[in-house]
PyMOL CGO cylinders between C-alpha atoms (Angstrom):
from pymol import cmd
from pymol.cgo import CYLINDER

trace = [
    CYLINDER, -0.02, 0.04, 0.06, 1.23, 3.55, -0.58, 0.3, 1, 1, 1, 1, 1, 1,
    CYLINDER, 1.23, 3.55, -0.58, -0.11, 6.98, 0.41, 0.3, 1, 1, 1, 1, 1, 1,
    CYLINDER, -0.11, 6.98, 0.41, 0.74, 9.71, -2.05, 0.3, 1, 1, 1, 1, 1, 1,
    CYLINDER, 0.74, 9.71, -2.05, 0.60, 13.49, -1.01, 0.3, 1, 1, 1, 1, 1, 1,
    CYLINDER, 0.60, 13.49, -1.01, 0.37, 15.74, -4.03, 0.3, 1, 1, 1, 1, 1, 1,
    CYLINDER, 0.37, 15.74, -4.03, -1.93, 16.45, -6.70, 0.3, 1, 1, 1, 1, 1, 1,
    CYLINDER, -1.93, 16.45, -6.70, -3.65, 15.09, -10.02, 0.3, 1, 1, 1, 1, 1, 1,
    CYLINDER, -3.65, 15.09, -10.02, -2.82, 17.23, -13.22, 0.3, 1, 1, 1, 1, 1, 1,
    CYLINDER, -2.82, 17.23, -13.22, -4.48, 17.00, -16.50, 0.3, 1, 1, 1, 1, 1, 1,
    CYLINDER, -4.48, 17.00, -16.50, -2.60, 18.16, -19.76, 0.3, 1, 1, 1, 1, 1, 1,
    CYLINDER, -2.60, 18.16, -19.76, -4.00, 18.71, -23.08, 0.3, 1, 1, 1, 1, 1, 1,
    CYLINDER, -4.00, 18.71, -23.08, -1.29, 18.54, -25.77, 0.3, 1, 1, 1, 1, 1, 1,
    CYLINDER, -1.29, 18.54, -25.77, -1.02, 17.72, -29.36, 0.3, 1, 1, 1, 1, 1, 1,
    CYLINDER, -1.02, 17.72, -29.36, 0.89, 14.59, -30.76, 0.3, 1, 1, 1, 1, 1, 1,
    CYLINDER, 0.89, 14.59, -30.76, 3.31, 14.28, -33.92, 0.3, 1, 1, 1, 1, 1, 1,
    CYLINDER, 3.31, 14.28, -33.92, 0.23, 13.96, -36.21, 0.3, 1, 1, 1, 1, 1, 1,
    CYLINDER, 0.23, 13.96, -36.21, -1.82, 16.80, -35.12, 0.3, 1, 1, 1, 1, 1, 1,
    CYLINDER, -1.82, 16.80, -35.12, -4.22, 14.70, -32.89, 0.3, 1, 1, 1, 1, 1, 1,
    CYLINDER, -4.22, 14.70, -32.89, -5.37, 16.16, -29.59, 0.3, 1, 1, 1, 1, 1, 1,
    CYLINDER, -5.37, 16.16, -29.59, -4.51, 14.19, -26.27, 0.3, 1, 1, 1, 1, 1, 1,
    CYLINDER, -4.51, 14.19, -26.27, -5.18, 14.39, -22.79, 0.3, 1, 1, 1, 1, 1, 1,
    CYLINDER, -5.18, 14.39, -22.79, -2.86, 13.21, -20.17, 0.3, 1, 1, 1, 1, 1, 1,
    CYLINDER, -2.86, 13.21, -20.17, -3.55, 12.72, -16.60, 0.3, 1, 1, 1, 1, 1, 1,
    CYLINDER, -3.55, 12.72, -16.60, -0.70, 12.84, -14.05, 0.3, 1, 1, 1, 1, 1, 1,
    CYLINDER, -0.70, 12.84, -14.05, -0.18, 12.28, -10.50, 0.3, 1, 1, 1, 1, 1, 1,
    CYLINDER, -0.18, 12.28, -10.50, 2.33, 14.75, -9.01, 0.3, 1, 1, 1, 1, 1, 1,
    CYLINDER, 2.33, 14.75, -9.01, 3.70, 13.24, -5.72, 0.3, 1, 1, 1, 1, 1, 1,
    CYLINDER, 3.70, 13.24, -5.72, 5.22, 15.47, -3.42, 0.3, 1, 1, 1, 1, 1, 1,
    CYLINDER, 5.22, 15.47, -3.42, 5.67, 12.74, -0.86, 0.3, 1, 1, 1, 1, 1, 1,
    CYLINDER, 5.67, 12.74, -0.86, 5.16, 9.01, -1.27, 0.3, 1, 1, 1, 1, 1, 1,
    CYLINDER, 5.16, 9.01, -1.27, 4.66, 6.73, 1.88, 0.3, 1, 1, 1, 1, 1, 1,
    CYLINDER, 4.66, 6.73, 1.88, 4.99, 3.00, 1.54, 0.3, 1, 1, 1, 1, 1, 1,
    CYLINDER, 4.99, 3.00, 1.54, 3.28, 0.81, 4.01, 0.3, 1, 1, 1, 1, 1, 1,
    CYLINDER, 3.28, 0.81, 4.01, 4.37, -2.29, 5.39, 0.3, 1, 1, 1, 1, 1, 1,
    CYLINDER, 4.37, -2.29, 5.39, 4.75, -5.40, 2.99, 0.3, 1, 1, 1, 1, 1, 1,
    CYLINDER, 4.75, -5.40, 2.99, 3.35, -9.08, 4.00, 0.3, 1, 1, 1, 1, 1, 1,
    CYLINDER, 3.35, -9.08, 4.00, 6.03, -10.55, 6.12, 0.3, 1, 1, 1, 1, 1, 1,
    CYLINDER, 6.03, -10.55, 6.12, 8.02, -13.53, 4.77, 0.3, 1, 1, 1, 1, 1, 1,
    CYLINDER, 8.02, -13.53, 4.77, 7.73, -16.84, 6.19, 0.3, 1, 1, 1, 1, 1, 1,
    CYLINDER, 7.73, -16.84, 6.19, 11.30, -16.47, 7.83, 0.3, 1, 1, 1, 1, 1, 1,
    CYLINDER, 11.30, -16.47, 7.83, 10.49, -13.30, 9.34, 0.3, 1, 1, 1, 1, 1, 1,
    CYLINDER, 10.49, -13.30, 9.34, 12.97, -11.41, 7.30, 0.3, 1, 1, 1, 1, 1, 1,
    CYLINDER, 12.97, -11.41, 7.30, 10.46, -8.58, 5.92, 0.3, 1, 1, 1, 1, 1, 1,
    CYLINDER, 10.46, -8.58, 5.92, 12.12, -5.04, 5.61, 0.3, 1, 1, 1, 1, 1, 1,
    CYLINDER, 12.12, -5.04, 5.61, 10.57, -2.09, 7.31, 0.3, 1, 1, 1, 1, 1, 1,
    CYLINDER, 10.57, -2.09, 7.31, 9.17, 0.65, 5.32, 0.3, 1, 1, 1, 1, 1, 1,
    CYLINDER, 9.17, 0.65, 5.32, 8.30, 4.21, 6.02, 0.3, 1, 1, 1, 1, 1, 1,
    CYLINDER, 8.30, 4.21, 6.02, 5.19, 5.26, 7.51, 0.3, 1, 1, 1, 1, 1, 1,
    CYLINDER, 5.19, 5.26, 7.51, 3.41, 8.65, 7.14, 0.3, 1, 1, 1, 1, 1, 1,
    CYLINDER, 3.41, 8.65, 7.14, 4.13, 11.25, 9.85, 0.3, 1, 1, 1, 1, 1, 1,
    CYLINDER, 4.13, 11.25, 9.85, 1.59, 10.93, 12.90, 0.3, 1, 1, 1, 1, 1, 1,
    CYLINDER, 1.59, 10.93, 12.90, 0.22, 14.22, 11.86, 0.3, 1, 1, 1, 1, 1, 1,
    CYLINDER, 0.22, 14.22, 11.86, -1.05, 13.29, 8.52, 0.3, 1, 1, 1, 1, 1, 1,
    CYLINDER, -1.05, 13.29, 8.52, -4.59, 13.63, 7.52, 0.3, 1, 1, 1, 1, 1, 1,
    CYLINDER, -4.59, 13.63, 7.52, -5.84, 12.76, 4.21, 0.3, 1, 1, 1, 1, 1, 1,
    CYLINDER, -5.84, 12.76, 4.21, -7.90, 15.65, 2.55, 0.3, 1, 1, 1, 1, 1, 1,
    CYLINDER, -7.90, 15.65, 2.55, -10.32, 13.20, 0.75, 0.3, 1, 1, 1, 1, 1, 1,
    CYLINDER, -10.32, 13.20, 0.75, -12.88, 10.41, 2.00, 0.3, 1, 1, 1, 1, 1, 1,
    CYLINDER, -12.88, 10.41, 2.00, -12.43, 7.01, -0.04, 0.3, 1, 1, 1, 1, 1, 1,
    CYLINDER, -12.43, 7.01, -0.04, -15.38, 5.44, 1.66, 0.3, 1, 1, 1, 1, 1, 1,
    CYLINDER, -15.38, 5.44, 1.66, -17.34, 5.60, -1.70, 0.3, 1, 1, 1, 1, 1, 1,
    CYLINDER, -17.34, 5.60, -1.70, -14.41, 3.84, -3.64, 0.3, 1, 1, 1, 1, 1, 1,
    CYLINDER, -14.41, 3.84, -3.64, -15.28, 0.24, -4.77, 0.3, 1, 1, 1, 1, 1, 1,
    CYLINDER, -15.28, 0.24, -4.77, -13.05, -2.11, -2.71, 0.3, 1, 1, 1, 1, 1, 1,
]
cmd.load_cgo(trace, "trace")
């Protein structure tokens, strides 16, 4: 699992053949990776966690699981 702190950006552009294109980009200021599934031998690596004061500014309760 990962938590991304940043923004979504949409750009319109024209390709080499003159076609109109749109790109959606995620611009990450910070990325926090959650713990991975521990291995059977207990040799899993520790990963960084978001800061204790991190508060997401979105509600994901309506997202499909």
